[in-house]
N, C-alpha and C positions, 0 to 999 in steps of 0.2 A: 846652331851654326855648325856646318860641316865643311870640311875641306875636301875637294875632289882633286884628282891628279893634275888637272889642267887649270885649276882655279885656286886662289888663295882663300876664298871664303864663299860659302853658300848661305844666302839669307832667304828664308822662306816667308815671304810676305803674303802669299796666297797659297792655300793648300786645297787640293782636290782636283779631280779631272773626270770627264765623262767619256774619254777616248776608249776606255775599256781594253787596253793592251794587257794581254795575259802576263807579260814579262815585266810589268811596271815595278821599278824599284821604289818610286816615289810613294806609292800606296803602302808598301811594306814599311818604309821608313817613317811615314806619317803615323801609322798605327803604333809602331814601336815608340816613337817620341811622345805620343799622347799618353803613354803609361806613366810618364813622369810629369805631365802637365796637371796643375791643380787650378781650378777644377778640370776634369777630363772634358775634352771637346767632342761632342757627339758627331759633328760634321767631319772632323778629322777621321774618326773611325769609319764613317760611311764614305769618305773620300769625295764629298760633295764640295765643289768650289766655294770657298769663303775666305775672307781676308783675315790675316793675323798681323795687323798693323802695329801691335805692341813690339814687333821686331824691327820697326823702322829706326828705333834708337840704337840699333847695332851698327848703323852707318852714321858717322859724324864728319863734319868738315875738317876736324883736326887730325883725323887718322892719316897714317902713311898710305900712299897709293897702293891699291890692291886690285887684283883681278877678281871680280865678284860675280858669281852665278846667281841670278835672281829668280829663276823659275824651275828649280829642281823638283818641286812637288806639285806642279801644275803646268798646263800647256798655255803659254802666253796668249795664243790665238784660239784656244779651245772654247767649246760651248759652255755656257754658264759663267764665264769670266766677264765681269762687268767692266765696261770701258772706264767708268769713274775710278775703279780700283787701280787700273793700269795708269791712269793719269796721276793718281796719288803717288804711285811708285816712281813714275817719271819725274814728278816734282822733287822727290827725294834725290834722284840721281843728279838733278841740276843743283841741288844744295850741296852735294858732295862731288864736285867735278873732278877731283883728283883721282877717283877710281875709274876703272874700265869695267863696264857691266856687260855680261853676256846673257842673251835671251835665246831660248831654243823653242822650236815649235814644229809640229807635224803639218802645219798649215801656214807656210811662209807667205803665201799670197795675201794673207789677211794683215800683214804688218802695215800695209799702206794706209790703214784707217787712222793711224796716229802719226805724229811728227816726233822724231827722236833726236835728242842731243848728240853731239859728236862723240861722246864717251860711251855710246851704246854699240855693241856688236850684235847684229841680228843673225840668228842662226837657225838652221834646219836640222832635224834628226832624220837620218837615213838608216834603216835597219837591215834591208836585204834587197835583192834583185827581184824577188818574187812578189806575189800579191801583198798589198798593204794589209796589216792586221787591224787597223782602226775601224771601229763601227761606223765612223762618220764618213766613210769613203763614198757614200751615195752622192756627196757633193762633187766628186770627180769620177763618175762611173766608167769613163773610158781610160782613166789613168791608173792602170793596175800595178805599175811598177813604181816604187817610191823614189826612184832616181829623178822623177819629175820635180821633186822638192828642190833639187839643186838648180834646175832651170828657173823655177819660180823665184828662188832667192836671188839668182843672178839678175833678174829683171828689176829688182828693187833699186830705187835711187838712194842707196845708203852708202856711206863712206866705208863701213866696215861690216864684213859678213864672215860667217863661220859655218862649217859643216861638222856635225858629230855623227860618226858612223857607230851607232850603239843601240842596243846590242846587235852584233852581226848575226842575223838569223839564217843567212844563206850566203852563197858566194856572190861577190861583186866582181863581174868580169873586168879585168884590169883595163882593157881598151876602152870600154864604156865609161868606167869611173874616171880614168885619166882624161878622156875627152871632156867629160862633164865638168871636171874641176881644173882644167888646164888653162888658167889665166890668173891674173893678179887680183881678181875680184875678192879673194878670200883672205881674211886675216889669219885664220888657222883652220886646221882640220884635226879632229880628234878621232882616233880609231880605237875602239874598245873590243878586245877579243875575249872578254870574260865569258865563262860558260854560265848557263842559267840553271 
C-alpha cells in the first residue's frame, strides 16, 4: 500500500498494463515491490495484467473513511484486464462504502461497460496536448490529442469524475484546458509537474 499526494491509500488489486507508456511509474513500482514478495511474481516483473486479490483484505468495513486509489498499477479499462476482476473489486467497494475510491484510465469511454456505486470517482489521465503515447491509439486514430479524454469522461453518467494531468509531457494551452474542464462535472483535478 502506498499513499499518493491526493489519496490516503493506494491498493493494488490488479497489476500490469499493455498500454506501453514509456513514462509508466506503475511498471517501475511493481518491479520494485516484487523484490520483497515471496514467492516472486513473474507476471509482476513482466507487467502482464493479473489480479492480486490477497490485497482485498487491506480494505475493511471497520476502517475510518479514506480516499483510496485502486488502479495505480494498471489501467482500469486497459486491454487484458478481465471484467470479472473489476466486478470483484467493485463488490469490495460496496462492502466498504465508507471509502471514496478513485479510478483512472486512458480510455474513459470504456467505463460505461460496468455499473459503479456512488462512492466511486471515475477519472481520466491526460499527459500532454501532443500526440497520445499509448500503443492502443489505433482505437481512436483521429483523436491525436489526449484532451479528448476529458470530453469522453464528461459524457459518462457518473455522479463523480476526476482528471489527473500526469505526467505533463508538454504544454496544455490554458484556454483549451480551462474550456474542457470548466463546469462542475469534476470532483477534483490533479496536476503533477514532476520531471521524469
